[in-house]
Structure formats: C-alpha cells, structure tokens
C-alpha positions in Angstrom: -2.3 31.6 22.5 -1.6 28.1 21.5 1.2 25.6 21.5 3.0 25.0 18.3 6.3 23.7 17.0 9.0 25.1 14.8 9.2 23.8 11.2 11.4 20.7 10.8 14.6 21.2 8.7 14.5 19.8 5.2 17.2 17.1 4.9 19.1 16.2 1.8 16.9 14.0 -0.5 17.7 10.3 -0.7 18.5 8.7 -4.1 15.6 7.2 -6.0 14.3 3.8 -4.8 17.4 1.8 -4.0 18.1 -0.7 -1.3 18.2 0.9 2.1 21.7 1.2 3.6 22.6 -0.8 6.7 22.2 2.2 8.9 19.6 4.5 7.5 19.4 8.2 8.6 16.7 8.9 11.1 14.5 11.9 10.4 15.5 13.5 13.7 19.2 12.9 13.2 19.5 9.5 15.1 20.7 6.4 13.2 18.0 3.9 12.4 18.1 0.2 12.8 19.3 -2.1 10.0 16.5 -2.6 7.5 14.7 -6.0 7.5 12.7 -5.2 4.4 13.4 -6.5 0.9 15.1 -4.2 -1.6 12.9 -2.9 -4.4 13.9 -5.6 -6.8 12.5 -8.3 -4.5 9.0 -6.6 -4.3 6.3 -7.2 -6.9 7.2 -6.2 -10.5 6.4 -2.6 -11.3 4.5 -1.7 -14.5 2.8 1.7 -14.9 -1.0 1.1 -15.2 -4.1 3.4 -15.2 -7.4 2.9 -13.5 -10.8 3.1 -15.2 -14.4 2.6 -14.2 -14.9 -0.2 -16.7 -11.8 -2.2 -15.7 -12.3 -5.5 -13.8 -11.5 -5.6 -10.1 -8.5 -7.8 -9.0 -9.3 -11.5 -9.0 -10.6 -13.2 -5.9 -11.9 -11.8 -2.5 -10.2 -9.0 -0.7 -7.0 -10.1 1.0 -7.1 -11.1 4.7 -5.3 -8.0 5.9 -8.5 -5.9 5.4 -10.3 -7.7 8.2 -10.7 -5.6 11.4 -12.5 -6.1 14.7 -15.8 -4.6 15.6 -15.4 -1.0 16.8 -16.8 -1.4 20.4 -19.8 -1.9 22.5 -21.6 -0.7 25.6 -19.6 1.5 27.9 -16.8 2.1 25.4 -15.5 5.5 24.4 -16.8 4.7 20.9 -20.3 4.2 22.0 -20.3 7.3 24.3 -19.1 9.5 21.4 -21.6 7.9 19.0 -24.5 8.6 21.3 -23.5 12.2 21.8 -23.9 12.9 18.1 -27.7 12.6 18.3 -29.9 15.6 19.1 -32.9 15.1 21.5 -35.2 14.7 18.5 -33.1 11.9 17.1 -31.5 13.9 14.3 -27.7 14.2 13.9 -26.2 17.3 15.5 -22.7 16.8 14.0 -21.6 14.8 11.0 -18.5 12.7 11.2 -16.6 11.4 8.2 -15.8 8.3 10.2 -19.4 7.2 10.0 -20.4 8.8 6.7 -17.5 7.0 4.9 -17.8 3.8 7.0 -14.2 4.0 7.9 -12.8 0.6 9.0 -10.6 2.4 11.7 -13.5 4.1 13.5 -13.2 2.0 16.7 -9.4 2.3 16.7 -9.6 6.1 16.5 -12.6 6.9 18.7 -11.6 4.5 21.5 -7.9 5.7 21.7 -5.6 3.5 23.7 -6.6 1.3 26.7 -6.7 4.4 28.9 -8.8 6.4 26.4 -5.8 8.6 25.5 -5.2 9.6 21.9 -8.8 9.3 20.9 -9.5 11.1 17.5 -12.6 12.0 15.6 -13.1 13.6 12.2 -15.9 16.2 11.8 -17.4 17.2 8.4 -18.1 20.9 8.0 -19.9 22.9 5.3 -22.5 20.3 4.4 -22.5 17.0 2.5 -22.6 18.3 -1.1 -19.4 18.8 -3.1 -18.8 21.1 -6.0 -16.4 18.7 -7.6 -16.7 15.1 -8.9 -13.6 13.1 -8.2 -13.6 9.5 -9.5 -12.6 7.9 -6.2 -15.2 9.6 -4.0 -18.9 8.9 -3.5 -19.9 12.2 -1.9 -22.9 13.7 -3.7 -22.2 16.7 -6.0 -23.8 19.9 -7.1 -22.7 23.2 -8.7 -24.8 25.0 -6.2 -24.8 23.3 -2.8 -26.9 24.8 0.1 -25.3 27.7 1.8 -23.2 27.0 4.9 -24.9 27.0 8.4 -23.4 30.0 10.1 -24.1 28.4 13.5 -22.1 25.3 12.7 -18.7 26.6 14.2 -20.4 27.2 17.6 -22.3 24.0 17.6 -19.2 22.0 16.6 -17.1 23.6 19.3 -19.7 23.0 22.0 -20.1 19.3 21.0 -16.5 18.4 20.5 -15.4 20.0 23.8 -17.8 17.7 25.6 -16.4 14.5 24.1 -13.2 14.2 26.1 -11.1 13.5 23.0 -7.5 14.7 22.6 -7.4 15.4 18.9 -10.0 16.5 16.3 -9.8 16.6 12.6 -12.0 19.1 10.7 -12.7 18.4 7.1 -15.2 19.3 4.4 -16.3 18.8 0.8 -15.0 21.2 -1.8 -16.9 24.5 -1.8 -15.9 26.3 -5.1 -19.2 28.2 -4.8 -17.8 30.2 -1.8 -15.4 33.1 -2.5 -12.9 31.8 0.0 -13.7 28.1 -0.4 -14.9 27.9 3.2 -11.6 29.0 4.8 -13.2 31.5 7.1 -15.7 29.0 8.3 -12.9 26.6 9.2 -10.9 29.4 10.9 -13.9 30.3 13.1 -14.4 26.7 14.1 -10.7 26.3 15.0 -10.7 29.5 17.2 -13.9 28.4 19.0 -12.5 25.0 19.7 -9.3 26.5 21.1 -11.3 28.9 23.2 -13.5 26.1 24.6 -10.7 23.6 25.1 -7.2 25.1 24.7 -5.4 21.7 25.1 -7.3 20.1 22.2 -5.1 19.5 19.1 -6.9 20.6 15.9 -6.1 19.4 12.4 -7.8 20.8 9.3 -8.0 18.5 6.2 -9.1 20.9 3.5 -9.5 21.4 -0.2 -7.1 23.3 -2.4 -9.3 26.5 -2.1 -8.9 26.7 -5.9 -5.3 27.8 -5.3 -6.2 31.0 -3.4 -3.3 31.8 -1.2 -5.2 34.3 1.0 -7.7 31.5 1.9 -4.7 29.3 3.0 -3.3 32.2 5.0 -6.6 32.8 6.8 -6.7 29.2 8.0 -3.1 28.5 8.9 -3.0 31.7 11.1 -6.2 30.7 13.0 -4.6 28.6 15.7 -4.7 25.1 14.2 -2.0 22.6 14.9 -1.9 20.7 11.6 -2.8 21.8 8.1 -3.6 18.9 5.8 -4.3 18.8 2.1 -4.2 15.6 0.1 -2.4 15.2 -3.2 -4.3 11.9 -3.5 -2.1 10.2 -6.1 1.0 10.5 -8.2 1.3 13.2 -11.0 0.6 10.8 -13.9 -2.7 9.7 -12.5 -4.1 13.1 -11.4 -6.4 13.7 -14.3 -7.9 10.2 -14.1 -8.5 10.2 -10.4 -9.3 13.9 -9.4 -11.7 16.5 -10.7 -10.2 18.6 -13.5 -10.2 21.7 -11.3 -7.6 20.0 -9.0 -4.0 19.5 -10.0 -0.8 18.2 -8.5 1.0 21.5 -8.9 -1.9 23.4 -7.3 -1.9 21.0 -4.4 1.8 21.4 -3.9 1.4 25.2 -4.1 -1.2 25.1 -1.3 1.1 23.0 0.9 4.0 25.4 0.3 1.8 28.4 1.0 0.7 26.9 4.3 4.3 26.4 5.5 5.3 29.8 4.2 2.6 31.7 6.1 2.8 29.6 9.3 6.2 27.8 9.6 5.3 26.5 13.1 2.2 24.6 11.8 2.7 21.0 10.7 1.7 20.2 7.1 0.4 16.9 6.1 -0.8 15.0 3.0 -2.0 11.6 2.0 -1.7 9.3 -1.0 -4.0 6.4 -2.1 -2.1 3.5 -3.7 -3.4 0.6 -5.7 -4.4 2.8 -8.7 -1.7 1.7 -11.0 1.1 3.9 -9.7 4.7 2.5 -9.7 7.0 2.6 -6.7 9.3 5.0 -8.4 6.4 7.4 -9.0 5.5 7.2 -5.3 9.0 7.9 -4.1 9.3 10.8 -6.5 6.1 12.2 -5.1 7.6 11.9 -1.6 10.5 14.0 -2.8 8.3 16.6 -4.2 6.4 16.8 -0.9 9.5 17.2 1.2 10.7 19.9 -1.2 7.4 21.7 -0.5 8.1 21.4 3.3 5.5 18.8 4.1 6.1 17.2 7.5 3.7 14.3 7.6 2.6 11.8 5.0 0.2 8.8 5.0 -0.3 5.9 2.6 -3.5 3.8 2.3 -5.1 1.4 -0.1 -7.7 2.8 -2.5 -11.0 1.0 -2.2 -13.8 1.5 -4.8 -16.9 3.0 -3.1 -19.3 2.0 -5.9 -19.3 0.4 -9.3 -19.6 3.9 -10.8 -16.1 4.7 -9.6 -12.6 3.7 -10.5 -11.8 0.0 -10.2 -9.0 -1.0 -7.9 -5.9 -1.9 -10.0 -4.2 -3.9 -7.3 -4.3 -4.7 -3.6 -1.0 -3.5 -2.4 0.6 -6.0 0.1 1.7 -4.9 3.6 5.4 -5.4 2.8 5.1 -2.7 0.1 3.4 -0.3 2.6 6.3 -1.0 5.0 8.8 -0.2 2.3 7.0 3.1 1.5 7.2 3.9 5.2 11.0 3.4 5.4 11.5 5.3 2.2 9.5 8.3 3.6 11.4 8.2 6.9 14.7 8.3 5.0 13.5 11.4 3.2 12.9 13.1 6.6 9.2 13.1 7.2 8.4 13.8 10.9 5.8 11.0 10.9 4.6 8.4 8.4 1.5 6.2 8.6 1.5 3.5 5.9 -0.8 0.5 5.7 -3.7 -1.0 3.8 -6.3 0.5 6.1 -4.7 3.8 6.8 -6.8 6.8 5.9 -5.9 10.5 5.9 -6.7 11.1 9.6 -5.9 7.6 10.8 -5.0 7.8 14.5 -4.0 11.4 14.0 -4.0 12.0 17.8 -1.6 9.2 18.4 1.2 10.4 16.2 0.8 14.0 17.3 0.6 13.3 21.0 3.4 10.7 21.1 5.8 11.9 18.5 5.5 15.7 18.3 4.2 17.3 21.5 7.3 16.2 23.4 9.5 18.3 21.1 10.4 22.0 21.9 7.3 24.2 21.9 6.9 27.9 21.1 4.1 30.2 21.9 2.5 31.8 18.8 -0.1 34.6 19.1 -3.5 34.3 17.5 -3.7 36.4 14.3 -7.4 36.3 13.2 -10.0 37.9 15.4 -12.7 35.7 16.9 -15.9 35.9 15.0 -19.1 37.3 16.6 -21.7 34.5 17.1 -25.0 34.6 15.1 -28.1 35.7 16.9 -29.3 33.1 19.4 -26.0 31.2 19.5 -23.6 31.4 22.4 -20.6 29.6 23.8 -20.2 28.8 27.4 -17.2 30.3 29.1 -14.3 28.0 29.7 
C-alpha cells in the first residue's frame, strides 16, 4: 500500500496572456494576492525565432543570475551522499543525473533545508546510452545500447534507502531498443524502493515509451507518487529541438494516459525556454498541459551543453520566469517551479512534502506483482 492523492480538478482556462487581474484565482480556490509583476506588454518584445547549431550565442557573458554557491563541504548531507555512491573498489555503484549533468542545483537538492528535510536525488537507470539524438542533450547515443542490468533495481533500492533522503527521482535515457521502453525496469525499482522505505516519495521522469500506453500503465500502477514526462519545448520548435521519434502530441498522449490509468498519481512536465519561443506559445502550451490533466510544471533556462548542440537564442530574465509562474498558477497547476536554474527535478522533494502531502490522502493498493530478484541478489527485510 502507499499514500497518494486524488486528481486535482481542472479549472476553467484563463484567457491568453493578458495582464493579471487584481485578485487572481488561486489553484486551490483561495484568492491570490494582487500581482506585482508587469503586464505582458511591459516585458521584452516577443518575436518568434528558431534555434540552430550554427547560430551565435547571445552577446556578452552569462547573466549574474546564473551564479550559485558551492554545493557543500565536509560533514554536509551533500558530501555524505556523494561518498555513498562509491563502491569499495572506487567504482560508482549508482549513477546520478545530478553529477552526470553537472546540475547547478546539486547542493540545494542533496542538502535539503537546514534540518536536512526535503533532500532530493535523481538516479539514472538503464545505462548511459540513449537510442535518440535530441539537439539539446549531450548524452551519448547508439541504436543498440548494452542490455539493462537486471540487478539494478535491487542495488538502487538498497543504496537509496540508506541515504536518509525524503524524495528520489528515477530517470533514464530513451530505450527504444526495449519492447516496453524500460517500463518494467522502472516499475520493479519503484516497488523495491517502497518495500524498503515506504515513506519515501518516488518520482519517475521517463521517456514517451514510443507512445505505448501499456508501458505507461505498467509504470503508473507500480506505486510511484509522481509520473513525469517532459514536453521540453513549445509545439513549433519540437522538430528542431527533439529527436524525430518524439512529438508534442505523443508526449501529451503519454501524460493523458498516465492520468487516465492512475488518477491519484501526480503528473508533471517541464519546458526549457530561451530557444526562441514566444510568451504566447508558452502560455498556449500551459493550456494544452492542463487540458491533458497535468498537475505540475517547471520552467528553466536552456543552456547549450557543447558547441555541437543548439545555441541559446536568449537568456530569459527572472521577471519573465516569474510571469510564467503566475500564468501557470492562474491556469490551476498544483505546483509551479520557474527560474533560470530550475531543472525538471529541481527541489522535487520540497514541493511534494510542503505543498501536496498535507492534502487529503487515499490508500491505493499495489497492482503489479513484485518481481523475483536475479540469482545472488537479495533485499534486506524492512
């Protein structure tokens, strides 16, 4: 059994990008404070643009709002978690996206608050080789990656349960070479984590499973708390930014299917900005997401990983991120994280622990049977 919440009602959609009314509707029915943000007309001019690899980067150095403090030091939760990733022989037992992607928020997420609460880590399953080649991502690619490690779900559950964190995000590369896209591998990992530490909140940030609804169903009925799949960008820029096997409609279909098969599970997505999208396009995307039943959305600045990837079209200022946040709240999202350094799983534990767990809870039975461990692999009893 696990704790979950009923699906949030879908409110009436707000009109397209207009100045916010003096008392904006709150997503949970309470009136919001008067807006202190400028109306759309006072923000930077909006012109549809498209990113390319050959285009120049914005003039000058990165803006000051990208500067972040060092993640930690001796005796911090960050250092303890980092040390625990290493096996006795010095190799890495578990791969985290936080380190692989050099995420600027690693210290913020791993340390949690001053009491260590709300600490979050993001674990990468199914290897480090993707079957797709998106123009914003530097992960290595291959049409035939190595087969999954069948012991990984057990090793991951054992390691994560020992970390003392409140929230874990499981993610992976795309695995189009697998019949189910890796859905069953995720589901086994979720079940083992819940068996080992029932109070742990588990989010799965997954691929589109090539649009296969049965793969979505397998995962959302495994006991997870949040199902996340990123649409990445607005519809107009999909083909420039994502692999041709991905599409906006396919991603919306996956998010709809997740909510349809498990209404109690929160659904979540993320958009990168700074790729040439307009504010009107972003708000229309928010509308599409709410119509698909998505509960949580995050916005972050796109940053080019290498010179072989799409150039940044613009560095979006913090005021625009704040405007996006207010627009999303008016549309009824349960939680919005919006800022230049926000990433898909940014402080995921904080929003879930503080904003959602206090709401009414229902008990939902586990649907998929727990897998049998491979030979030589066991899980200690709780």
